[in-house]
C-alpha atoms as one frame of an Amber mdcrd trajectory, in Angstrom:
protein
 169.818  58.625  40.649 172.237  61.150  39.248 170.454  64.345  38.234 173.371
  66.063  36.545 172.176  69.266  34.905 174.216  69.495  31.728 174.060  69.873
  27.985 175.534  66.954  26.057 177.389  68.625  23.206 178.440  65.369  21.530
 175.326  63.218  21.235 173.515  65.155  18.527 172.730  62.204  16.235 171.084
  58.807  16.703 173.324  55.949  17.795 173.580  53.144  15.268 173.397  49.397
  15.737 171.841  49.287  19.199 169.140  46.807  20.129 165.825  48.406  21.155
 164.906  48.738  24.779 162.016  46.592  25.920 160.524  47.097  29.366 158.758
  44.293  31.210 157.795  46.188  34.370 157.346  49.697  35.761 160.467  49.245
  37.901 162.457  48.399  34.778 161.207  51.479  32.959 161.669  53.769  35.991
 165.268  52.578  36.293 165.826  53.465  32.643 164.353  56.948  33.156 166.695
  57.481  36.090 169.636  56.460  33.922 168.725  59.169  31.388 169.159  61.874
  34.021 166.229  64.123  34.818 168.237  67.282  34.098 170.469  66.039  31.287
 169.816  68.077  28.167 170.881  67.563  24.581 170.945  70.270  21.912 168.832
  70.055  18.789 165.468  68.599  17.862 166.804  65.888  15.517 165.918  63.041
  17.844 162.331  64.239  18.361 161.865  64.771  14.626 163.132  61.236  14.032
 160.651  59.921  16.600 157.765  61.842  15.027 158.525  60.421  11.582 159.055
  56.824  12.642 156.042  56.723  14.965 153.842  58.246  12.287 152.825  61.122
  14.522 151.160  64.139  13.002 153.778  66.878  12.799 151.329  69.516  11.619
 148.507  71.395  13.239 145.171  69.888  14.122 143.942  70.328  17.658 147.019
  71.367  19.604 147.732  74.213  21.996 151.251  75.124  23.136 151.897  76.922
  26.455 155.192  78.836  26.606 156.608  81.246  29.200 158.409  81.580  32.512
 155.703  81.884  35.153 152.104  80.722  35.083 152.281  78.378  32.119 151.347
  75.330  34.215 148.374  77.092  35.776 147.293  78.434  32.375 147.452  74.910
  30.965 145.378  73.612  33.888 142.720  76.330  33.430 142.552  75.685  29.699
 142.267  71.911  30.083 139.517  72.305  32.676 137.566  74.673  30.389 137.847
  72.186  27.521 136.579  69.328  29.692 133.701  71.453  30.959 132.657  71.869
  27.318 132.551  68.074  27.017 135.804  67.617  25.086 138.338  64.877  25.740
 141.787  66.255  26.517 145.440  65.365  26.524 147.575  67.360  28.981 151.387
  67.256  29.066 153.069  69.190  31.903 156.269  69.249  33.941 157.818  68.741
  36.375 156.214  66.024  38.486 156.020  65.768  42.268 155.985  62.038  43.059
 155.782  60.048  39.839 156.485  60.921  36.187 152.990  59.611  35.445 151.737
  63.048  36.570 153.148  64.528  33.347 150.770  62.791  30.926 147.015  62.882
  31.562 144.053  62.016  29.369 140.806  63.781  30.271 142.164  64.461  33.757
 143.330  60.923  34.508 146.842  59.563  34.976 147.700  56.629  32.735 148.367
  53.249  34.317 151.897  51.919  34.737 151.059  49.275  32.114 149.994  52.004
  29.688 153.282  53.815  30.243 155.293  50.648  29.609 153.392  50.061  26.370
 154.069  53.619  25.193 157.780  53.416  26.022 158.137  50.089  24.253 156.368
  51.506  21.204 158.737  54.492  21.036 161.866  52.389  21.321 160.590  49.727
  18.924 160.257  52.437  16.292 163.487  54.209  17.297 165.976  51.581  18.513
 168.985  53.664  17.505 167.882  57.027  18.932 169.424  58.144  22.228 166.557
  60.218  23.643 166.865  62.504  26.641 164.444  62.123  29.554 162.214  64.978
  28.371 162.345  63.990  24.701 161.204  60.456  25.492 158.296  61.639  27.642
 157.257  64.235  25.055 156.976  61.557  22.369 155.193  59.179  24.727 152.701
  61.898  25.603 151.904  62.798  22.006 151.656  59.126  21.066 149.195  58.554
  23.927 147.074  61.528  22.876 146.959  60.556  19.211 146.132  56.946  20.028
 143.278  58.124  22.264 142.118  60.572  19.570 141.492  63.274  22.146 139.719
  66.433  21.022 142.240  68.897  22.475 145.979  68.455  23.110 147.677  70.903
  25.498 151.481  70.800  25.703 153.499  72.835  28.221 157.139  73.572  27.421
 159.737  72.293  29.842 162.518  74.878  29.558 162.881  77.629  26.992 161.119
  77.389  23.663 163.292  77.188  20.563 164.918  73.874  21.459 162.274  72.475
  23.770 161.155  68.999  22.673 157.514  70.105  22.568 158.468  72.660  19.886
 159.117  69.901  17.340 155.365  69.911  16.690 153.210  72.623  15.143 150.252
  74.112  16.976 146.929  75.733  16.208 147.447  78.104  19.119 150.461  79.245
  21.144 149.847  80.992  24.469 152.726  83.133  25.725 152.559  83.308  29.527
 154.612  86.000  31.339 158.328  85.844  30.556 160.929  86.780  33.158 164.480
  86.035  34.239 164.981  82.336  34.952 167.462  79.639  33.909 169.831  82.439
  32.875 172.796  80.065  32.564 171.014  78.228  29.752 168.664  80.770  28.170
 170.561  84.057  28.498 171.346  86.669  31.115 168.915  89.374  30.001 165.184
  89.459  29.458 165.335  90.075  25.721 167.602  87.065  25.071 165.344  84.815
  27.119 162.278  86.185  25.325 163.871  85.440  21.941 164.461  81.844  22.997
 160.884  81.444  24.232 159.479  83.090  21.094 161.375  80.534  19.017 158.613
  78.066  19.885 156.261  79.951  17.527 156.052  78.252  14.124 152.693  79.479
  12.836 149.017  79.260  13.714 147.556  81.743  16.187 149.583  83.388  18.959
 148.054  84.990  22.057 150.409  86.994  24.240 149.594  87.530  27.909 150.948
  90.236  30.206 154.538  91.071  29.148 157.160  93.783  29.311 156.967  95.935
  26.177 160.414  94.793  25.002 159.282  91.164  25.312 156.014  91.876  23.524
 157.866  93.317  20.530 160.104  90.244  20.281 157.138  87.870  20.400 155.194
  89.846  17.775 158.220  90.007  15.479 158.624  86.232  15.680 154.911  85.695
  15.047 155.036  87.978  12.010 158.126  86.191  10.673 156.334  82.844  10.970
 153.142  84.191   9.345 151.272  83.551  12.596 148.194  85.564  13.538 149.135
  87.618  16.595 146.720  88.565  19.372 147.552  90.710  22.362 145.711  89.661
  25.493 143.674  92.112  27.527 145.341  92.164  30.949 143.505  95.349  31.874
 140.167  93.590  32.309 139.943  92.193  35.861 137.833  89.443  37.308 135.367
  91.345  39.438 131.904  91.169  40.924 130.536  93.964  38.770 132.771  94.032
  35.716 132.394  91.636  32.789 135.199  89.254  32.055 135.633  90.334  28.424
 136.776  87.737  25.896 136.022  89.615  22.686 133.187  91.708  21.297 130.756
  88.803  21.403 131.533  86.853  24.565 131.309  88.066  28.147 131.594  86.199
  31.393 130.982  87.535  34.900 132.942  85.771  37.605 134.435  86.767  40.958
 138.085  86.014  41.787 137.103  83.888  44.780 135.238  81.552  42.440 138.428
  80.537  40.612 139.629  77.047  41.457 143.191  78.384  41.857 143.763  81.139
  44.400 146.028  84.167  44.261 145.825  87.482  42.425 148.201  86.295  39.717
 145.852  83.432  38.838 143.415  85.990  37.433 145.870  86.730  34.607 146.404
  83.018  34.000 142.646  82.421  33.910 142.158  85.316  31.488 144.914  84.047
  29.182 143.355  80.578  29.146 139.876  81.958  28.579 140.872  84.272  25.751
 142.942  81.470  24.261 139.943  79.142  24.343 137.851  81.764  22.542 140.427
  81.965  19.725 140.830  78.179  19.543 137.139  77.298  19.334 136.475  80.208
  16.991 139.022  78.815  14.529 137.466  75.348  14.728 133.850  76.480  14.601
 133.086  75.068  18.032 130.675  76.864  20.390 131.985  79.099  23.153 129.771
  78.527  26.198 130.268  81.121  28.972 128.644  78.996  31.690 130.886  76.058
  30.797 133.892  78.377  30.934 132.811  79.462  34.409 132.438  75.828  35.450
 135.893  74.950  34.135 137.577  77.906  35.843 135.928  77.005  39.140 136.725
  73.303  39.261 140.345  73.394  38.059 142.989  71.713  40.233 146.730  72.292
  40.053 148.717  71.134  43.109 151.400  73.325  44.601 150.080  76.624  43.269
 148.617  78.702  46.100 147.329  75.430  47.533 145.810  75.973  50.978 145.740
  72.978  53.333 143.744  73.858  56.476 144.599  72.096  59.717 147.019  72.252
  62.635 149.222  73.681  61.300 147.732  75.307  58.202 149.956  75.011  55.131
 150.036  77.219  52.057 152.058  75.793  49.167 153.351  77.664  46.132 156.083
  77.087  43.575 157.360  80.703  43.385 161.131  80.592  42.935 162.205  83.602
  40.827 161.777  87.379  41.097 158.571  87.501  39.056 157.008  84.563  40.886
 158.017  85.779  44.345 156.571  89.238  43.644 153.279  87.659  42.586 153.253
  85.466  45.693 153.902  88.458  47.964 150.974  90.350  46.452 148.734  87.297
  46.783 149.619  86.799  50.456 148.857  90.460  51.148 145.465  90.196  49.431
 144.654  87.036  51.408 145.842  88.580  54.713 147.980  85.456  55.128 150.982
  86.236  57.349 153.094  83.089  57.868 154.342  82.194  61.337 156.985  80.000
  59.697 158.294  79.614  56.181 159.897  76.552  54.618 161.952  77.605  51.604
 164.582  76.191  49.287 165.461  76.380  45.608 167.802  75.118  42.920 171.444
  76.123  42.966 171.302  77.561  39.444 168.823  80.269  40.512 170.145  83.785
  41.053 169.063  83.768  44.672 171.152  86.833  45.532 168.631  88.954  43.596
 165.725  87.520  45.598 166.915  87.439  49.228 164.892  90.449  50.397 161.793
  89.177  48.605 162.069  85.806  50.323 162.567  87.421  53.725 159.510  89.665
  53.282 157.252  86.665  52.653 157.685  85.731  56.307 158.328  89.090  57.961
 159.038  87.929  61.519 159.032  84.170  61.943 161.689  81.498  61.412 162.697
  80.497  57.886 163.403  76.767  57.691 165.694  75.702  54.844 165.582  71.948
  54.191 168.081  70.177  51.992 166.325  68.839  48.872 167.504  65.242  48.635
 168.618  63.261  45.558 168.845  66.367  43.424 172.240  67.568  42.228 170.800
  70.943  41.222 169.509  71.726  44.716 171.173  74.559  46.610 173.156  73.679
  49.717 170.835  74.277  52.678 173.581  75.581  54.970 174.768  78.104  52.388
 171.239  79.297  51.605 170.383  79.669  55.301 173.508  81.764  55.817 172.461
  84.061  52.968 168.938  84.456  54.383 170.237  85.655  57.742 169.705  85.002
  61.433 166.072  83.891  61.163 167.020  81.104  58.769 167.711  77.580  60.021
 169.050  74.768  57.822 167.369  71.355  58.121 168.535  67.936  57.010 165.443
  67.446  54.842 161.745  68.270  54.514 160.770  65.777  57.189 163.051  67.515
  59.690 161.458  70.873  58.837 157.942  69.477  59.232 158.891  67.935  62.577
 159.776  71.413  63.877 156.286  72.761  63.181 154.239  69.597  63.828 151.110
  70.104  65.925 151.448  73.880  66.147 148.466  76.142  65.607 150.428  78.137
  63.042 150.421  79.274  59.444 153.210  77.693  57.426 154.227  78.925  53.979
 156.098  76.358  51.884 157.496  77.867  48.708 160.420  77.859  46.325 161.299
  75.029  44.022 158.590  72.650  42.856 161.085  69.941  43.791 160.842  71.152
  47.393 157.069  70.811  47.174 157.637  67.358  45.755 159.396  66.408  48.986
 156.328  67.599  50.913 153.985  65.540  48.742 156.143  62.443  49.164 155.595
  62.749  52.905 151.919  63.688  52.537 150.789  62.031  49.264 147.130  62.416
  50.254 147.461  66.177  49.633 148.464  65.698  45.990 145.002  66.310  44.551
 145.098  65.930  40.777 142.207  66.794  38.472
């Protein structure tokens, strides 16, 4: 599979006169997905708009929540979906990327759809749009929304893939947009400064209600200005209210919830902010719909949430701790979380994508494992992955390149040690391919 990361500047419009695709098996469909290129991007939302119209999907608001940001949007989506299910609502959850199979990206009430269901959805999209040359992400976005509308789920939660303005998920309108923390990432595509990136992310706002989580003040102003321009109702989250044993978890003037950080289903200090954003977002969402807000059900949802690869602790010999931190903001949050947990790794397994500005993060990465070896496996079958030898050289004498994840795991096998695996989610995907039993989905 060629995972060329590029923007196709020619293919802006549907292709004419092409017979529709029709898939007879999962292998056939998976081969087609591979041919689209996981990282191939196309400018514009014309193709998604065409798909929405021809499939008869609802373009407007109804029961949809959009999660936008740089760090924490996947965890926020997972918290929110778990809260909704705890209240007894059926849910549709669309996230990215996936670890082992693209089926992880579309879930209905916590369950992956069958391969047969996926084939049916893909055939439906292409039957309606035989002349549209969708990208990988555009196709899956339409398949996800089609699945959710067919199932008539109560709540639809869509996580952006990259950016906001031109993300395929932004072709729809939403009742609620949650803005997770925005930081420097994907600078080559989104812009080289925080304000430019924030403007791109804020472009996802098209109306409804907007709740902004913890942000730099310059970012907050950009998001509020966009919300005002789109006649959206803007709410600023309350990041100053912690999850604590003695302090109430304040949602608004009417709703309070007391819950300790250790009772969250996702560990790490930074997950408290994600949980608060989800919880406050749920309060706004149900308030607008006239649904009840049930504090005990919120507590249940926050406690039972699952989201693989985010501060995921796997006890054993060795003990693994997995996290997807890969940029300055994420690595800082991971460092604080490790300190709070008193988790000092004996080894670290780290790698990232080649388009990350790793030079800005070298000291942060080194501090995560202050004394032990840093193993740098080559991420296979991924053209975006950094060269392991080059990254190891940048990380210094403690760093050792490895042929792949299996080679890194072989070096620590059977040791009574603490192993931190972090960096790209694609690196974690290599771990889960070797140990699929650890990929615990909700």
